[in-house]
C-alpha positions, -999 to +999 in steps of 0.1 A: -428-656+352-433-665+381-459-643+402-434-628+426-406-622+401-436-608+375-447-582+403-409-580+410-406-561+379-434-543+372-419-522+402-387-512+376-419-501+356-434-465+355-427-448+325-456-456+294-428-459+258-409-490+258-393-507+229-387-540+227-360-563+214-345-604+220-315-619+220-313-657+219-288-679+249-276-720+245-289-735+274-295-765+274-337-767+264-353-764+230-337-761+195-339-734+177-330-705+146-311-679+156-286-649+137-257-675+141-277-701+122-264-722+155-296-752+156-282-763+191-305-768+220-309-725+232-332-698+257-342-670+246-348-640+267-360-611+257-357-574+273-383-548+274-360-513+275-380-480+287-368-449+264-377-421+285-362-441+321-330-454+300-330-486+308-342-527+309-369-530+333-385-566+325-371-596+310-386-633+306-373-667+300-385-679+266-379-719+256-360-717+221-380-726+200-405-694+206-409-666+179-403-630+190-434-620+179-459-645+202-436-637+230-440-598+226-483-602+224-475-620+256-452-600+273-472-570+267-502-588+285-480-600+309-468-568+325-499-547+313-481-515+298-487-494+273-475-478+242-450-511+237-433-511+201-418-535+192-384-520+172-366-551+152-332-553+129-332-556+092-331-593+094-364-597+109-391-587+079-411-607+060-445-604+053-455-632+073-439-617+101-454-584+095-495-600+090-482-620+125-479-588+137-508-566+128-529-597+139-519-598+174-526-561+180-487-554+182-471-516+171-441-523+150-410-505+137-393-530+109-367-516+087-361-530+052-333-543+031-323-519+006-330-549-020-366-549-011-390-545-039-415-526-014-391-494-017-401-466-038-370-448-051-385-425-073-392-395-055-351-397-052-346-400-092-365-371-096-346-333-099-347-309-074-359-336-055-354-317-016-380-292-032-409-321-025-394-340+004-395-326+044-368-331+063-357-321+103-324-319+113-302-355+138-274-348+156-259-315+129-273-334+100-306-334+076-322-359+072-351-360+043-380-380+047-411-396+026-440-414+037-457-437+014-481-473+009-474-504-001-500-535-005-518-524+026-485-513+044-471-475+061-438-467+051-415-441+055-378-436+033-354-417+052-318-400+035-295-390+056-269-372+032-234-372+056-241-406+052-249-415+016-216-393+009-198-412+031-213-447+016-202-437-021-169-428-011-160-464+003-179-478-030-160-459-050-128-464-031-132-505-036-137-507-074-104-492-069-094-520-053-115-552-059-123-548-090-136-583-089-166-575-065-173-538-076-181-523-105-193-482-122-222-507-139-232-520-099-225-488-084-251-469-106-277-496-100-266-485-058-268-451-061-299-438-057-299-462-026-273-448+000-277-439+027-312-444+029-332-456+052-369-474+047-393-489+078-429-502+077-446-492+108-472-493+129-473-474+155-512-461+172-498-427+193-493-401+168-455-402+164-443-375+135-417-393+113-389-379+129-400-395+161-401-426+147-361-422+133-354-410+166-372-441+181-351-468+161-317-451+160-328-459+204-321-494+194-281-484+197-290-484+232-310-518+237-275-535+215-250-520+243-279-540+269-267-573+244-233-562+245-226-553+280-246-586+291-222-611+267-187-590+270-193-575+304-211-605+319-197-634+300-235-644+306-242-655+266-234-690+279-244-705+311-242-738+330-281-742+346-290-777+358-327-765+360-356-736+347-362-726+388-319-724+391-318-702+352-346-677+365-324-668+393-293-668+376-311-643+347-326-622+373-292-613+397-277-605+356-308-583+350-305-563+386-265-556+370-273-546+337-297-517+356-265-505+374-246-513+342-266-492+323-275-468+348-236-461+347-239-459+314-261-428+312-245-410+339-214-409+317-226-400+287-244-372+302-205-359+315-194-363+282-170-392+291-172-420+269-149-408+250-123-417+276-140-438+296-163-473+290-188-487+321-162-512+328-133-492+336-147-472+356-160-506+374-122-517+373-106-491+386-131-494+421-122-525+423-089-514+434-100-487+457-116-507+496-111-504+524-084-507+555-084-508+590-062-490+608-061-489+649-095-500+653-104-476+625-118-482+590-098-461+563-100-455+530-075-463+506-057-440+483-070-431+453-059-408+429-061-373+420-079-375+384-100-413+401-115-387+426-123-358+402-139-382+378-160-401+402-177-363+415-182-357+382-204-388+381-222-380+415-208-416+432-212-407+467-194-429+484-163-410+479-183-382+504-177-403+530-139-405+525-122-414+565 
């Protein structure tokens, strides 16, 4: 990344806790892996997301044939930030990846698929297992958990009984509708794993299991960033001819993503996300314009509901209506 752009991004970076993620976008660069098993030439786009500031604060353009882990280490070094935690998705885990992260001295939270043999489900098979487990409350639901070590790595397994009940009911329903794929025998084998989530992790600071769980759940915020990037900005495909133009294009998208996510956080605070999306608010704003009447500029009419919504969100340009 060019020095001036790096300096600009550091201006957004005042918090001390970070989550990192990455995404692939197609362009003419280098062949590499992505989750869709599309091996056409592509670039990789890495974003740094501030947990405290609740917004993306950094991005980096990476060649399509470079791995996330190597890029993450370089990003941390470039930004000179502390407490960066790499939060992966369930397809990321492998012993080689974990070994590489340790070698690069990265902090990480990596979930495992439930069929991974490193997961210890024995505590959940005991009678009255809750007597021996710890718990916390997350979104008005009890989450049980226990820690253990396997092959020198730290693990935590969480059990959300609300999720377990839903998954059990879903599987039983599928036994009736899709008996060729779902059977009672398979149900018995999967029963212990329903509602569970297991991480392997390495975090230098003293974070509780509840904080680790919340950190992973906050990955949804990061997924929102990429969902907005693709579906609102429609920026997952581009036609830039060289790296310099691409950097400028990505910088403009980065600024747009900060504004979009800021609007999302405001809407969440006033509990309006169940009715509107940030895109809805932007589309409503497009219908508001200035018109000139007898050499004086006026703001166009808006509905009472729109005015009330914008006031609730603190959108200040309405305070200067003519």
